[in-house]
N, CA, C and O atoms as a CHARMM CRD file, in Angstrom:
* protein
*
  344
    1    1 MET  N     19.73400  29.89300  13.47800 PROA 1      0.00000
    2    1 MET  CA    20.73900  30.69500  12.82700 PROA 1      0.00000
    3    1 MET  C     20.64400  32.12500  13.26400 PROA 1      0.00000
    4    1 MET  O     21.65400  32.73400  13.61500 PROA 1      0.00000
    5    2 ARG  N     19.41500  32.69400  13.25000 PROA 2      0.00000
    6    2 ARG  CA    19.21900  34.03500  13.60300 PROA 2      0.00000
    7    2 ARG  C     19.54700  34.32600  15.10500 PROA 2      0.00000
    8    2 ARG  O     20.06800  35.37900  15.47300 PROA 2      0.00000
    9    3 ARG  N     19.20000  33.31400  15.93000 PROA 3      0.00000
   10    3 ARG  CA    19.50000  33.50800  17.33700 PROA 3      0.00000
   11    3 ARG  C     20.97700  33.61000  17.61400 PROA 3      0.00000
   12    3 ARG  O     21.44700  34.41100  18.42200 PROA 3      0.00000
   13    4 ARG  N     21.74300  32.68700  16.84400 PROA 4      0.00000
   14    4 ARG  CA    23.17100  32.67100  17.02300 PROA 4      0.00000
   15    4 ARG  C     23.78800  34.01400  16.52300 PROA 4      0.00000
   16    4 ARG  O     24.69900  34.54800  17.15500 PROA 4      0.00000
   17    5 THR  N     23.30900  34.52000  15.44400 PROA 5      0.00000
   18    5 THR  CA    23.79700  35.79100  14.92700 PROA 5      0.00000
   19    5 THR  C     23.56700  36.88500  15.91700 PROA 5      0.00000
   20    5 THR  O     24.45400  37.70300  16.16400 PROA 5      0.00000
   21    6 ALA  N     22.33000  36.91700  16.52000 PROA 6      0.00000
   22    6 ALA  CA    22.02200  37.92300  17.49500 PROA 6      0.00000
   23    6 ALA  C     22.93100  37.82400  18.74500 PROA 6      0.00000
   24    6 ALA  O     23.36000  38.83000  19.31100 PROA 6      0.00000
   25    7 LEU  N     23.19300  36.60400  19.13400 PROA 7      0.00000
   26    7 LEU  CA    24.02200  36.43100  20.31500 PROA 7      0.00000
   27    7 LEU  C     25.45800  36.85200  20.03200 PROA 7      0.00000
   28    7 LEU  O     26.16500  37.33700  20.91600 PROA 7      0.00000
   29    8 LEU  N     25.88600  36.65300  18.74800 PROA 8      0.00000
   30    8 LEU  CA    27.24900  37.08200  18.42800 PROA 8      0.00000
   31    8 LEU  C     27.35100  38.60900  18.34600 PROA 8      0.00000
   32    8 LEU  O     28.40500  39.17500  18.63900 PROA 8      0.00000
   33    9 LEU  N     26.25900  39.28000  17.94800 PROA 9      0.00000
   34    9 LEU  CA    26.31300  40.67800  17.90100 PROA 9      0.00000
   35    9 LEU  C     26.10000  41.40400  19.28600 PROA 9      0.00000
   36    9 LEU  O     26.43000  42.58000  19.43800 PROA 9      0.00000
   37   10 LEU  N     25.57100  40.70000  20.21900 PROA 10     0.00000
   38   10 LEU  CA    25.26100  41.27000  21.54400 PROA 10     0.00000
   39   10 LEU  C     26.49700  41.91400  22.16800 PROA 10     0.00000
   40   10 LEU  O     26.35900  43.03900  22.64900 PROA 10     0.00000
   41   11 PRO  N     27.66900  41.32900  22.20900 PROA 11     0.00000
   42   11 PRO  CA    28.79800  42.02900  22.88600 PROA 11     0.00000
   43   11 PRO  C     29.19300  43.37800  22.22900 PROA 11     0.00000
   44   11 PRO  O     29.80500  44.22300  22.88200 PROA 11     0.00000
   45   12 ALA  N     28.85400  43.57100  20.97300 PROA 12     0.00000
   46   12 ALA  CA    29.13400  44.83500  20.34500 PROA 12     0.00000
   47   12 ALA  C     27.98800  45.83300  20.57400 PROA 12     0.00000
   48   12 ALA  O     28.23300  47.03200  20.70600 PROA 12     0.00000
   49   13 LEU  N     26.73400  45.34100  20.62200 PROA 13     0.00000
   50   13 LEU  CA    25.64400  46.19500  20.69200 PROA 13     0.00000
   51   13 LEU  C     25.40700  46.75900  22.11500 PROA 13     0.00000
   52   13 LEU  O     25.00700  47.91400  22.26200 PROA 13     0.00000
   53   14 VAL  N     25.64700  45.96300  23.12800 PROA 14     0.00000
   54   14 VAL  CA    25.38700  46.39400  24.45400 PROA 14     0.00000
   55   14 VAL  C     26.19000  47.59900  24.89200 PROA 14     0.00000
   56   14 VAL  O     25.61400  48.54100  25.43600 PROA 14     0.00000
   57   15 PRO  N     27.54000  47.61200  24.67100 PROA 15     0.00000
   58   15 PRO  CA    28.24000  48.84400  24.99500 PROA 15     0.00000
   59   15 PRO  C     27.79000  50.08600  24.25500 PROA 15     0.00000
   60   15 PRO  O     27.78200  51.18500  24.81000 PROA 15     0.00000
   61   16 VAL  N     27.41600  49.90500  22.99900 PROA 16     0.00000
   62   16 VAL  CA    26.99900  51.02600  22.15300 PROA 16     0.00000
   63   16 VAL  C     25.70500  51.59300  22.74100 PROA 16     0.00000
   64   16 VAL  O     25.51700  52.79700  22.91600 PROA 16     0.00000
   65   17 ALA  N     24.80800  50.60400  23.03800 PROA 17     0.00000
   66   17 ALA  CA    23.45700  51.05500  23.65600 PROA 17     0.00000
   67   17 ALA  C     23.69100  51.74200  25.00200 PROA 17     0.00000
   68   17 ALA  O     23.03800  52.74800  25.28100 PROA 17     0.00000
   69   18 LEU  N     24.55600  51.26200  25.81100 PROA 18     0.00000
   70   18 LEU  CA    24.89100  51.83800  27.10700 PROA 18     0.00000
   71   18 LEU  C     25.42400  53.26100  26.99200 PROA 18     0.00000
   72   18 LEU  O     25.00300  54.16600  27.71300 PROA 18     0.00000
   73   19 VAL  N     26.36400  53.43000  26.06400 PROA 19     0.00000
   74   19 VAL  CA    27.03000  54.73800  25.86400 PROA 19     0.00000
   75   19 VAL  C     25.99900  55.76400  25.37400 PROA 19     0.00000
   76   19 VAL  O     25.89900  56.86900  25.90800 PROA 19     0.00000
   77   20 LEU  N     25.21700  55.36100  24.32000 PROA 20     0.00000
   78   20 LEU  CA    24.18400  56.27700  23.74700 PROA 20     0.00000
   79   20 LEU  C     23.14200  56.57200  24.73900 PROA 20     0.00000
   80   20 LEU  O     22.69200  57.71300  24.84200 PROA 20     0.00000
   81   21 GLY  N     22.72000  55.56300  25.50200 PROA 21     0.00000
   82   21 GLY  CA    21.67200  55.79500  26.55500 PROA 21     0.00000
   83   21 GLY  C     22.17000  56.74500  27.60700 PROA 21     0.00000
   84   21 GLY  O     21.46500  57.66900  28.01400 PROA 21     0.00000
   85   22 ALA  N     23.39000  56.51400  28.04900 PROA 22     0.00000
   86   22 ALA  CA    23.94900  57.41100  29.12100 PROA 22     0.00000
   87   22 ALA  C     24.08100  58.86000  28.61400 PROA 22     0.00000
   88   22 ALA  O     23.75900  59.81000  29.32800 PROA 22     0.00000
   89   23 ALA  N     24.55800  59.00500  27.37400 PROA 23     0.00000
   90   23 ALA  CA    24.68300  60.37400  26.83300 PROA 23     0.00000
   91   23 ALA  C     23.35400  61.08600  26.69000 PROA 23     0.00000
   92   23 ALA  O     23.21700  62.27700  26.97000 PROA 23     0.00000
   93   24 THR  N     22.37900  60.30900  26.24400 PROA 24     0.00000
   94   24 THR  CA    21.03400  60.87800  26.12200 PROA 24     0.00000
   95   24 THR  C     20.45900  61.26300  27.44900 PROA 24     0.00000
   96   24 THR  O     19.81600  62.30500  27.57300 PROA 24     0.00000
   97   25 GLY  N     20.68600  60.41600  28.47500 PROA 25     0.00000
   98   25 GLY  CA    20.24500  60.73300  29.79600 PROA 25     0.00000
   99   25 GLY  C     20.91100  61.95100  30.39700 PROA 25     0.00000
  100   25 GLY  O     20.24900  62.78500  31.01500 PROA 25     0.00000
  101   26 VAL  N     22.22800  62.05900  30.22000 PROA 26     0.00000
  102   26 VAL  CA    22.92500  63.24600  30.76900 PROA 26     0.00000
  103   26 VAL  C     22.44300  64.50700  30.10100 PROA 26     0.00000
  104   26 VAL  O     22.26800  65.53200  30.76100 PROA 26     0.00000
  105   27 LEU  N     22.22200  64.44800  28.78200 PROA 27     0.00000
  106   27 LEU  CA    21.75400  65.61400  28.05500 PROA 27     0.00000
  107   27 LEU  C     20.31000  66.02600  28.50000 PROA 27     0.00000
  108   27 LEU  O     20.00000  67.20700  28.66100 PROA 27     0.00000
  109   28 ALA  N     19.46500  65.00200  28.68400 PROA 28     0.00000
  110   28 ALA  CA    18.15600  65.30200  29.17400 PROA 28     0.00000
  111   28 ALA  C     18.13600  65.91800  30.56400 PROA 28     0.00000
  112   28 ALA  O     17.34600  66.81800  30.84900 PROA 28     0.00000
  113   29 LEU  N     19.02800  65.41400  31.43600 PROA 29     0.00000
  114   29 LEU  CA    19.08400  65.95500  32.79600 PROA 29     0.00000
  115   29 LEU  C     19.65600  67.35000  32.76700 PROA 29     0.00000
  116   29 LEU  O     19.20400  68.20800  33.52500 PROA 29     0.00000
  117   30 GLY  N     20.62200  67.60700  31.93100 PROA 30     0.00000
  118   30 GLY  CA    21.26000  68.95800  31.84500 PROA 30     0.00000
  119   30 GLY  C     20.31500  69.98700  31.26000 PROA 30     0.00000
  120   30 GLY  O     20.28600  71.14700  31.67000 PROA 30     0.00000
  121   31 SER  N     19.53000  69.52100  30.27400 PROA 31     0.00000
  122   31 SER  CA    18.63100  70.49100  29.60700 PROA 31     0.00000
  123   31 SER  C     17.40600  70.86200  30.45100 PROA 31     0.00000
  124   31 SER  O     16.78500  71.89300  30.19500 PROA 31     0.00000
  125   32 THR  N     17.05500  70.07100  31.42000 PROA 32     0.00000
  126   32 THR  CA    15.96600  70.35800  32.28500 PROA 32     0.00000
  127   32 THR  C     16.41800  70.95600  33.58500 PROA 32     0.00000
  128   32 THR  O     15.58400  71.23600  34.44600 PROA 32     0.00000
  129   33 GLY  N     17.64300  71.15400  33.75900 PROA 33     0.00000
  130   33 GLY  CA    18.23100  71.83200  34.94600 PROA 33     0.00000
  131   33 GLY  C     18.44000  70.86400  36.13300 PROA 33     0.00000
  132   33 GLY  O     18.82400  71.30100  37.21800 PROA 33     0.00000
  133   34 LEU  N     18.19800  69.60200  35.94200 PROA 34     0.00000
  134   34 LEU  CA    18.38400  68.64000  37.04100 PROA 34     0.00000
  135   34 LEU  C     19.90700  68.24300  37.28900 PROA 34     0.00000
  136   34 LEU  O     20.25500  67.71500  38.34600 PROA 34     0.00000
  137   35 ALA  N     20.76000  68.51600  36.29400 PROA 35     0.00000
  138   35 ALA  CA    22.16300  68.27500  36.40400 PROA 35     0.00000
  139   35 ALA  C     22.98100  69.32000  35.78400 PROA 35     0.00000
  140   35 ALA  O     23.70100  69.04800  34.82300 PROA 35     0.00000
  141   36 PRO  N     22.90800  70.58400  36.31400 PROA 36     0.00000
  142   36 PRO  CA    23.63500  71.66300  35.75000 PROA 36     0.00000
  143   36 PRO  C     25.16200  71.54400  35.85100 PROA 36     0.00000
  144   36 PRO  O     25.67800  70.92000  36.77800 PROA 36     0.00000
  145   37 ALA  N     25.88900  72.15300  34.88300 PROA 37     0.00000
  146   37 ALA  CA    27.29600  72.08900  34.92600 PROA 37     0.00000
  147   37 ALA  C     27.82000  72.97200  36.08800 PROA 37     0.00000
  148   37 ALA  O     28.83800  72.65800  36.70500 PROA 37     0.00000
  149   38 VAL  N     27.09700  74.08700  36.37200 PROA 38     0.00000
  150   38 VAL  CA    27.46900  74.96800  37.50100 PROA 38     0.00000
  151   38 VAL  C     26.21600  75.35400  38.25600 PROA 38     0.00000
  152   38 VAL  O     25.18100  75.60800  37.64000 PROA 38     0.00000
  153   39 GLY  N     26.28400  75.40300  39.53200 PROA 39     0.00000
  154   39 GLY  CA    25.21500  75.87200  40.38300 PROA 39     0.00000
  155   39 GLY  C     24.33300  74.70300  40.88600 PROA 39     0.00000
  156   39 GLY  O     24.61800  73.52700  40.65800 PROA 39     0.00000
  157   40 GLU  N     23.26400  75.09100  41.57300 PROA 40     0.00000
  158   40 GLU  CA    22.38700  74.19100  42.21600 PROA 40     0.00000
  159   40 GLU  C     21.39900  73.59100  41.22600 PROA 40     0.00000
  160   40 GLU  O     20.94200  74.28700  40.32000 PROA 40     0.00000
  161   41 PRO  N     21.07400  72.37300  41.37100 PROA 41     0.00000
  162   41 PRO  CA    20.00900  71.78400  40.49900 PROA 41     0.00000
  163   41 PRO  C     18.62600  72.41900  40.75500 PROA 41     0.00000
  164   41 PRO  O     18.15900  72.52600  41.88900 PROA 41     0.00000
  165   42 GLU  N     18.01300  72.82400  39.66100 PROA 42     0.00000
  166   42 GLU  CA    16.68000  73.47300  39.80800 PROA 42     0.00000
  167   42 GLU  C     15.85500  73.06700  38.55300 PROA 42     0.00000
  168   42 GLU  O     16.10000  73.55700  37.45100 PROA 42     0.00000
  169   43 PRO  N     14.88600  72.16800  38.75700 PROA 43     0.00000
  170   43 PRO  CA    14.04600  71.71300  37.62400 PROA 43     0.00000
  171   43 PRO  C     13.36500  72.84400  36.91200 PROA 43     0.00000
  172   43 PRO  O     12.63700  73.63400  37.51400 PROA 43     0.00000
  173   44 THR  N     13.61300  72.91700  35.58500 PROA 44     0.00000
  174   44 THR  CA    12.89600  73.98700  34.82000 PROA 44     0.00000
  175   44 THR  C     12.84700  73.59500  33.37700 PROA 44     0.00000
  176   44 THR  O     13.71100  72.88300  32.86600 PROA 44     0.00000
  177   45 LEU  N     11.77200  74.09700  32.70400 PROA 45     0.00000
  178   45 LEU  CA    11.65800  73.86400  31.32100 PROA 45     0.00000
  179   45 LEU  C     11.75600  75.24600  30.57500 PROA 45     0.00000
  180   45 LEU  O     11.20100  75.38700  29.48500 PROA 45     0.00000
  181   46 ALA  N     12.41000  76.18300  31.11900 PROA 46     0.00000
  182   46 ALA  CA    12.53100  77.53800  30.59800 PROA 46     0.00000
  183   46 ALA  C     13.24900  77.47800  29.23900 PROA 46     0.00000
  184   46 ALA  O     12.85500  78.19200  28.31700 PROA 46     0.00000
  185   47 THR  N     14.28800  76.64800  29.09400 PROA 47     0.00000
  186   47 THR  CA    15.00900  76.52800  27.91200 PROA 47     0.00000
  187   47 THR  C     14.10700  76.12500  26.72000 PROA 47     0.00000
  188   47 THR  O     14.17600  76.68400  25.62600 PROA 47     0.00000
  189   48 TYR  N     13.28600  75.15000  26.99900 PROA 48     0.00000
  190   48 TYR  CA    12.39800  74.68500  25.99300 PROA 48     0.00000
  191   48 TYR  C     11.25000  75.68200  25.62900 PROA 48     0.00000
  192   48 TYR  O     10.80700  75.76300  24.48300 PROA 48     0.00000
  193   49 ARG  N     10.80200  76.42700  26.66000 PROA 49     0.00000
  194   49 ARG  CA     9.88100  77.51200  26.40800 PROA 49     0.00000
  195   49 ARG  C     10.43100  78.59900  25.55600 PROA 49     0.00000
  196   49 ARG  O      9.73600  79.12300  24.68500 PROA 49     0.00000
  197   50 ALA  N     11.70200  78.96400  25.79100 PROA 50     0.00000
  198   50 ALA  CA    12.36100  79.95700  25.03500 PROA 50     0.00000
  199   50 ALA  C     12.52800  79.49500  23.57800 PROA 50     0.00000
  200   50 ALA  O     12.31500  80.27400  22.64900 PROA 50     0.00000
  201   51 LEU  N     12.90900  78.22700  23.38600 PROA 51     0.00000
  202   51 LEU  CA    13.07300  77.67700  22.05900 PROA 51     0.00000
  203   51 LEU  C     11.70400  77.63100  21.31500 PROA 51     0.00000
  204   51 LEU  O     11.63100  77.94500  20.12700 PROA 51     0.00000
  205   52 ALA  N     10.65100  77.24600  22.01900 PROA 52     0.00000
  206   52 ALA  CA     9.32800  77.13900  21.39300 PROA 52     0.00000
  207   52 ALA  C      8.85600  78.53000  20.89700 PROA 52     0.00000
  208   52 ALA  O      8.12000  78.63900  19.91600 PROA 52     0.00000
  209   53 GLY  N      9.29900  79.56900  21.59800 PROA 53     0.00000
  210   53 GLY  CA     8.83100  80.91500  21.16800 PROA 53     0.00000
  211   53 GLY  C      9.69400  81.54000  20.04500 PROA 53     0.00000
  212   53 GLY  O      9.36900  82.60000  19.51100 PROA 53     0.00000
  213   54 ASP  N     10.75600  80.87800  19.72000 PROA 54     0.00000
  214   54 ASP  CA    11.63300  81.49300  18.69000 PROA 54     0.00000
  215   54 ASP  C     11.20300  80.99200  17.31800 PROA 54     0.00000
  216   54 ASP  O     11.16800  79.79500  17.03300 PROA 54     0.00000
  217   55 PRO  N     10.85100  82.05500  16.41800 PROA 55     0.00000
  218   55 PRO  CA    10.34900  81.66600  15.11800 PROA 55     0.00000
  219   55 PRO  C     11.42500  80.95700  14.23000 PROA 55     0.00000
  220   55 PRO  O     11.06100  80.13500  13.38900 PROA 55     0.00000
  221   56 ALA  N     12.67600  81.24800  14.39500 PROA 56     0.00000
  222   56 ALA  CA    13.74400  80.58400  13.61400 PROA 56     0.00000
  223   56 ALA  C     13.75900  79.02900  13.95500 PROA 56     0.00000
  224   56 ALA  O     13.92300  78.17500  13.08400 PROA 56     0.00000
  225   57 VAL  N     13.58600  78.76300  15.20900 PROA 57     0.00000
  226   57 VAL  CA    13.66500  77.34800  15.66000 PROA 57     0.00000
  227   57 VAL  C     12.41700  76.64500  15.05900 PROA 57     0.00000
  228   57 VAL  O     12.51700  75.53800  14.53000 PROA 57     0.00000
  229   58 ARG  N     11.25600  77.30500  15.15200 PROA 58     0.00000
  230   58 ARG  CA    10.06400  76.68900  14.59300 PROA 58     0.00000
  231   58 ARG  C     10.16600  76.50000  13.07300 PROA 58     0.00000
  232   58 ARG  O      9.74000  75.46100  12.56800 PROA 58     0.00000
  233   59 ASP  N     10.69800  77.43900  12.35200 PROA 59     0.00000
  234   59 ASP  CA    10.87700  77.25800  10.94400 PROA 59     0.00000
  235   59 ASP  C     11.86700  76.13900  10.58400 PROA 59     0.00000
  236   59 ASP  O     11.66800  75.40200   9.61800 PROA 59     0.00000
  237   60 GLY  N     12.91000  76.03400  11.36300 PROA 60     0.00000
  238   60 GLY  CA    13.88300  74.99400  11.22500 PROA 60     0.00000
  239   60 GLY  C     13.23300  73.62000  11.44500 PROA 60     0.00000
  240   60 GLY  O     13.48400  72.67100  10.70300 PROA 60     0.00000
  241   61 LEU  N     12.39600  73.54100  12.48000 PROA 61     0.00000
  242   61 LEU  CA    11.75500  72.27800  12.77400 PROA 61     0.00000
  243   61 LEU  C     10.78800  71.89900  11.65000 PROA 61     0.00000
  244   61 LEU  O     10.69300  70.72400  11.29600 PROA 61     0.00000
  245   62 VAL  N     10.08400  72.85400  11.09400 PROA 62     0.00000
  246   62 VAL  CA     9.16500  72.52400   9.95800 PROA 62     0.00000
  247   62 VAL  C      9.91100  72.09600   8.78200 PROA 62     0.00000
  248   62 VAL  O      9.44300  71.18900   8.09300 PROA 62     0.00000
  249   63 VAL  N     11.07300  72.67000   8.45800 PROA 63     0.00000
  250   63 VAL  CA    11.86900  72.27300   7.34600 PROA 63     0.00000
  251   63 VAL  C     12.39700  70.90000   7.54500 PROA 63     0.00000
  252   63 VAL  O     12.33200  70.07000   6.63800 PROA 63     0.00000
  253   64 SER  N     12.93800  70.62300   8.75000 PROA 64     0.00000
  254   64 SER  CA    13.49100  69.30300   9.09700 PROA 64     0.00000
  255   64 SER  C     12.39900  68.21600   8.91900 PROA 64     0.00000
  256   64 SER  O     12.64400  67.18900   8.28600 PROA 64     0.00000
  257   65 LEU  N     11.21800  68.44900   9.47300 PROA 65     0.00000
  258   65 LEU  CA    10.14300  67.46400   9.39200 PROA 65     0.00000
  259   65 LEU  C      9.70400  67.29600   7.92700 PROA 65     0.00000
  260   65 LEU  O      9.37600  66.18200   7.51700 PROA 65     0.00000
  261   66 ALA  N      9.69100  68.35400   7.15100 PROA 66     0.00000
  262   66 ALA  CA     9.27500  68.23200   5.73100 PROA 66     0.00000
  263   66 ALA  C     10.28000  67.37600   4.92700 PROA 66     0.00000
  264   66 ALA  O      9.89200  66.54600   4.10600 PROA 66     0.00000
  265   67 LEU  N     11.59400  67.60800   5.19200 PROA 67     0.00000
  266   67 LEU  CA    12.63100  66.86000   4.57000 PROA 67     0.00000
  267   67 LEU  C     12.57500  65.39700   5.00500 PROA 67     0.00000
  268   67 LEU  O     12.70900  64.50300   4.16900 PROA 67     0.00000
  269   68 ALA  N     12.38500  65.14500   6.26000 PROA 68     0.00000
  270   68 ALA  CA    12.31000  63.74400   6.68500 PROA 68     0.00000
  271   68 ALA  C     11.01900  63.04200   6.11000 PROA 68     0.00000
  272   68 ALA  O     11.08100  61.86600   5.75200 PROA 68     0.00000
  273   69 ALA  N      9.90000  63.73600   6.02500 PROA 69     0.00000
  274   69 ALA  CA     8.74500  63.18700   5.43700 PROA 69     0.00000
  275   69 ALA  C      9.00300  62.89600   3.89900 PROA 69     0.00000
  276   69 ALA  O      8.68000  61.81700   3.40100 PROA 69     0.00000
  277   70 ALA  N      9.57300  63.86600   3.20500 PROA 70     0.00000
  278   70 ALA  CA     9.84900  63.65400   1.77200 PROA 70     0.00000
  279   70 ALA  C     10.78700  62.45700   1.50800 PROA 70     0.00000
  280   70 ALA  O     10.55800  61.63300   0.62200 PROA 70     0.00000
  281   71 GLY  N     11.82200  62.41100   2.30300 PROA 71     0.00000
  282   71 GLY  CA    12.78100  61.29700   2.17800 PROA 71     0.00000
  283   71 GLY  C     12.17000  59.94200   2.46800 PROA 71     0.00000
  284   71 GLY  O     12.41900  58.95900   1.77000 PROA 71     0.00000
  285   72 THR  N     11.35000  59.91900   3.53400 PROA 72     0.00000
  286   72 THR  CA    10.61400  58.69600   3.89400 PROA 72     0.00000
  287   72 THR  C      9.69400  58.27800   2.75800 PROA 72     0.00000
  288   72 THR  O      9.68900  57.10500   2.38200 PROA 72     0.00000
  289   73 ALA  N      8.92000  59.19200   2.20100 PROA 73     0.00000
  290   73 ALA  CA     7.98500  58.88700   1.15800 PROA 73     0.00000
  291   73 ALA  C      8.71200  58.44200  -0.08400 PROA 73     0.00000
  292   73 ALA  O      8.22700  57.54200  -0.76900 PROA 73     0.00000
  293   74 LEU  N      9.81200  59.00200  -0.40300 PROA 74     0.00000
  294   74 LEU  CA    10.60800  58.62500  -1.58500 PROA 74     0.00000
  295   74 LEU  C     11.16000  57.22000  -1.40400 PROA 74     0.00000
  296   74 LEU  O     11.09800  56.40800  -2.32800 PROA 74     0.00000
  297   75 ALA  N     11.70800  56.91800  -0.20700 PROA 75     0.00000
  298   75 ALA  CA    12.27000  55.60800   0.11700 PROA 75     0.00000
  299   75 ALA  C     11.14600  54.56500   0.07300 PROA 75     0.00000
  300   75 ALA  O     11.33700  53.45000  -0.41300 PROA 75     0.00000
  301   76 LEU  N      9.97800  54.94600   0.58600 PROA 76     0.00000
  302   76 LEU  CA     8.83100  54.01200   0.54400 PROA 76     0.00000
  303   76 LEU  C      8.38700  53.69700  -0.88300 PROA 76     0.00000
  304   76 LEU  O      8.12800  52.54500  -1.23300 PROA 76     0.00000
  305   77 ALA  N      8.31200  54.68300  -1.64200 PROA 77     0.00000
  306   77 ALA  CA     7.88400  54.54900  -3.08500 PROA 77     0.00000
  307   77 ALA  C      8.80700  53.72600  -3.82800 PROA 77     0.00000
  308   77 ALA  O      8.37300  52.82200  -4.54300 PROA 77     0.00000
  309   78 LEU  N     10.14100  53.97800  -3.71300 PROA 78     0.00000
  310   78 LEU  CA    11.13800  53.25600  -4.44300 PROA 78     0.00000
  311   78 LEU  C     11.24400  51.86500  -3.92800 PROA 78     0.00000
  312   78 LEU  O     11.39600  50.94200  -4.72800 PROA 78     0.00000
  313   79 GLY  N     11.17300  51.64600  -2.63100 PROA 79     0.00000
  314   79 GLY  CA    11.25200  50.30500  -2.06800 PROA 79     0.00000
  315   79 GLY  C     10.01100  49.44900  -2.48100 PROA 79     0.00000
  316   79 GLY  O     10.14400  48.25500  -2.75000 PROA 79     0.00000
  317   80 LEU  N      8.84300  50.06300  -2.52400 PROA 80     0.00000
  318   80 LEU  CA     7.70200  49.35700  -2.89600 PROA 80     0.00000
  319   80 LEU  C      7.74200  48.98500  -4.40500 PROA 80     0.00000
  320   80 LEU  O      7.37200  47.87700  -4.79300 PROA 80     0.00000
  321   81 ALA  N      8.19300  49.93000  -5.22600 PROA 81     0.00000
  322   81 ALA  CA     8.35400  49.68200  -6.65300 PROA 81     0.00000
  323   81 ALA  C      9.37800  48.54800  -6.90700 PROA 81     0.00000
  324   81 ALA  O      9.14600  47.68100  -7.75000 PROA 81     0.00000
  325   82 LEU  N     10.46000  48.56200  -6.20600 PROA 82     0.00000
  326   82 LEU  CA    11.46800  47.51200  -6.41500 PROA 82     0.00000
  327   82 LEU  C     10.94000  46.14400  -5.90400 PROA 82     0.00000
  328   82 LEU  O     11.17600  45.11100  -6.53100 PROA 82     0.00000
  329   83 ALA  N     10.24100  46.15600  -4.78900 PROA 83     0.00000
  330   83 ALA  CA     9.70400  44.90500  -4.27700 PROA 83     0.00000
  331   83 ALA  C      8.68700  44.26600  -5.17800 PROA 83     0.00000
  332   83 ALA  O      8.63400  43.04500  -5.33200 PROA 83     0.00000
  333   84 LEU  N      7.82800  45.17500  -5.81000 PROA 84     0.00000
  334   84 LEU  CA     6.78700  44.66000  -6.66700 PROA 84     0.00000
  335   84 LEU  C      7.42500  44.21700  -8.02700 PROA 84     0.00000
  336   84 LEU  O      6.88800  43.31400  -8.66900 PROA 84     0.00000
  337   85 ALA  N      8.51900  44.81100  -8.46100 PROA 85     0.00000
  338   85 ALA  CA     9.22200  44.47400  -9.68400 PROA 85     0.00000
  339   85 ALA  C      9.91200  43.13900  -9.60400 PROA 85     0.00000
  340   85 ALA  O     10.08500  42.46100 -10.61600 PROA 85     0.00000
  341   86 ALA  N     10.31200  42.75100  -8.39100 PROA 86     0.00000
  342   86 ALA  CA    11.05500  41.46900  -8.25800 PROA 86     0.00000
  343   86 ALA  C     10.22600  40.27300  -8.30300 PROA 86     0.00000
  344   86 ALA  O     10.74300  39.16100  -8.20200 PROA 86     0.00000
């Protein structure tokens, strides 16, 4: 039964995976300078170096990770409590 369900979902999942994978690849190539919108391709990580040195970006990253960790911990605690109660 599970195999049949997976096979039925495959035609919908494959195009979604291809589109998301292609978009991620284009963004990665563009952000590293390998596929610029204008000019010659020049591999560089300067953009990431500039972002790493910006305190606002670092603070935002810390807040994002803290929120993600808190949400995950809350979901884990509630899920575990509900699983044990059942």
